[in-house]
C-alpha angles and dihedrals in degrees: 000000000000092000095054089044091053092046091053088045097053094045094063125092097236096049093101095055090043092051089051090051091046095050091045090055090046092051092047091049090049090051088049090053091049091053089050090051089057090054089067111186094028090054094087091052092054100036094086091050093050090051089055088046091054093048091048090050090057090045092052092048092051090046091052090050092049091051091049091052092053096055 
């Protein structure tokens, strides 16, 4: 499933800009996680929130791509 999804994904015109957005959100999320790691004891309190943040990032990116496809 993932392979066909990626093939469809890479064949479209907007895939490059979407991949940039996606990797930026990944990098930002990773940075966010690193900051949380430095917080130490408060990390466990925030870890659930950052997971939601990561999932919502992917959702937003897919939503942007869907909107771009419609126009």
